N, C-alpha and C positions, 0 to 999 in steps of 0.2 A: 359355399365359397364366395369370395369377393370377385366380381366379374369386372374386367376392364379390357378394352380392345384398342387402346391408343387414343390420344387426345382428340384428333380431328373426327374420327368415327364416333367417339364418345359424345362429343358436342352435338353432332348431327342426330344421334340416336336419342339422347336425353331430351333435347329441346326441339319442339316443332312449332310451326306457325311463323308469324302471327296469323291467327284465324279471326275473321271478322264475323261477328254475330249480332243480330238485332237485340238479343237478350243480354249479352255480356260484353258488347263492344269489341275492342281489339284485345285479343287474348294470346298469351304465350303458353303453350302446353308443356308440361314437365312430365315425361314418361318415366315412372319409377321402376318399370320392368322392361327396359328397352331390348333385352336380349331374346325374350320369348314370352309366351303367355303363361302367367302365373296367377291363377284365380281359384276361388272356392266355389264359383259357379261355372257351368259350361252351357250357357244359354243357347237355346235353339236358334235364336235370331242373331247371335254374335257373328260379326264379319270375320273374326279370326278363326283359324282352323280348330276343329275339336281338340280338346286336351283334357287329360285327367285332372280332376280337381285337387287342389292342395290347400293346406291350412297355413303354410308359411313359405316364403321365398327360399329357394336354394341357390339362386344366382342374385347377388346383391351388389348394387352400386353404392359407393360411399356418399355421405353427406357432402364431403369436400368436392367430389366429382360433380355432384348436382349443382352446388353453388358456383363452382368455376364455370360450368357451362351456362348457367343462368346469368351470371355477371357479363359474360361475353355477349349473350343475346340481348340483354338490356342495354348494353353499350351500342349495339348495332341498330336497335329498333326504338324509336321514340313514341311517346303517347300510348304506351301499353296500359290498358284499363285493368286487366286481370292476369295474374299468374295462376294457371289452372293445373292443379295436381291431378294426374290421371295415371293410367298404366295399361300395358298389354295384359290386362287382368284386373285385380282389385288393389287400388293404391293403399288402402288401410292395412294390408298385409305387410307393407314395407316396415321393417323392424325399427327404423330410426325416424319414424314419422314425426314425433313430437320435437326431436332435436332439429330436424330439417325445417319445420315450420318456424322455430325460433331463429334459425340461421337466415331464412328467407326474410323474416321480419326486419332483420338488421340491415338488409340491403335494398328492400323493395321501395322505400320512399313512400310516395302517395299511391302507388299501385296496390290494388286490392288482391287478396288471395281467395281462391275457390278450390274446392275438391269435388270431383265427380266419383261417387262411390256407389256400389250396389247395395249398400245398407246392411250387409250381412253381419258385420262385426260391431254394429252400434250397441249391442248388448254388453260389450266389454267396457268397463269404466275407464280404462286407460285410453281406449280409442276415443271415447266421448270427451275426455279431458283434453286430448290433443286437438280434436276438431273444434272445440270452443275457442281456440286461438285464431281460427280462420275468419276472414271477413264475410264469407258466404259458404254455405254447405248445400250441396245437392245430392240427395239420396234417392236411389231407385226403389220402387215398390210396385212390382208387376202383379202381385197376387195378394189375396187376403186369406187363402187357405193353403195348408201344407201340401195338399194334393196338387194344386196348381204350381206351387213353388218347386216341387220336385220334378214335375213334368215339363214345365216351361223353362225355368231357370236351371234345372238340373243341379240343384245345390248339393254341396258336400254333406255327407252323413252327419247328422246331429244339429244342423241348422233348422230352426223352426220359425214359423210366422209369429208365434206368440212371443218368442225372444226378441225378434226384430221389432215388433210393434211396441213392446215394453221398453226396449232400448231407445226407440225414437221418442216416445213420450218422456222418458227421463232426460234425454238430450235436449228436447224442446224446453224443459223446465230450467235448464242451466245455461242455455245458449242465448246470447244477446243479439246475434245477427239474424239475417233472413234464412230460414230453412225452406228449401225448395224440394218438392217431391216430383219424381219423374216416373211415369208409367208408360211402358211400351206395349201396345196391344197387338196381339197376333191372332189371326183368324181361327176361330173354333177353340182356342185355348184359354184365353182370359177375357173374352169379349161377351160372355154370357151375363144376362141381367142379374142373376143371383150372385155371381162373383163381384160384379160392380157394386151391387147393393152393400156387400160386406166391406168393400173398399171405402165406399161413401161413409159408412158408419164410423170406421176408424178415422178417416180424415177429418170428420167433424169433431172428433176428440182431439186430434193432433193440432188442427188449425195452422197448417203451414202457410208461409208467406205467398206461395204460388204452387200450382200443380200443373206440370207440363205433361200433356199426353201426346203420344206419337205412335208411329208404327214402323215397320221395316223400311229403311231407305237404301240400304246397301245389300249386296248379295249375301244371304245368310249361310251359316255353316251347315244348316240342315234344311230339309225340304219343308219350309213353312211359308205361309202366305201373309202379305200385308192387308190392312184394311184400307178402304178408300177414305178420302176426306169426308165424304158424305156420311159414311159409317162412323167415323170419329166424331163428327158433329152430333149425330144421334146419341152417341155415348155421353157427350157433355150434358145432355138433357136428363140423364139418369143420375147425375150428381146433384146434390142440394145447390140451389141457386146462390147461396152464400159463399160457396167454395170458389176461389179464384182459379178456374180451370182454363188453361191456355192450350190451344192446339199447336204443337210445335212442329208437326210434320204436315206439309201441304203438297207433297210430290205426287199424290195419287188423286188429283182433282179431275173429275170427269164432267162436272156440270158447268153450265155457262151462267154468267150473271143474269139476274132476273129483275123485273120491275116490282117494287114494293110500294104500296100506298103508305101515306103517313101513319095510318092506323096499324098497318102490318109491321112497319118498322118498330113502332112502340111496343107492339105485342111481342115481336121477336126479342127485343132487348129486355123485356120484362121476364122472359124465361131464362136468358143467358146473355151476359155482356159479351160483346164481340170486339176482337182486336181489329186494327186497321187492315191487316192481311185478310181476315174473314170478310170484312166489308168489301174489299176488292173482288173477292171470289163470288160473293153472294149477290151484291147489289149492282145493277146496271148504272150507267152514267146519270140518268135522271133520278134514280133512287138515292145516289150519293149526294146529289144536289139537295134533295129533300131532307136528307140527314143533316146537311149543313144548316138548312133553314130551321129544322127542329132544334138544333144546337144553339143557333142564334136566338131562338125564342126561349131558351132556358129549359126546354123539356128534356134535353139530352146533355150529359156532361161527359168529359173524359177523365178517367181515373188511371193513375199509373201505379202498378203493383210490381215493384222491384224489377224495373227495366222493361216492362210490358205495359202498353197503353190499352185501355178498354173503353169502348163506348157503352154507357149504361144510362138508365133513366135517372133524371135529376131527383 
């Protein structure tokens, strides 16, 4: 059925934000499933209440409703960097996704478009074709094995890691924009070295523009536990140094900044480039000054990878 509950409520439900992000700037969110959770995953860490997985929306808002709400929001908010397609569920299950992206392109001006997807439908050629029209695509990949996918993401029957990975590789071949992969780690479920090793092997083939790793930040639907920042940082060292891994979640920091000698700073960056947020957490004031000195000497440089800056060896 086509769902609608009145203009004012519709506008509030479809559009949310602006949200300010270090990675994506000032973003307006577009919820393609504002009435309820409609998803082919029922992830253990999801902040939404548990729900039966589906393969298609049964409550659908129209493209015209989305565009009307988006026009109103764009008129009210200046300087929007991204229009972000998301959902109380999986946005690529929205049946008019391709038409909607075309309609947004006609009104967005210089604002860029982004989708936040769980990656489950990327094996569908029609989904891949629609997503190629977006300025940036962010796909989740929590697991490298079917066992993990079914246990952690609680995927709908028939969804497999092989299909997801093949779809991602095919999409990367045809997509001209930056592809970002996001992995959310949950204690004891996908943080094992053998699981990460398989993720690493696949990501070396995929070569995404950036890999965001994080953990549970909001109260989850099920009884699962987050990792600490320290544990996430150890995980980054399990990935190949050539992969642009960024710790997106820093809410579980327990350590205090420490003193690093110049040699220790260089050794640390040789293993894994660090973002400015990592530097603030790990390095004390004196060490940060030493970092600046090493940078002025040309031993350390800053590289930007699709919205995220990294300190790395020259």
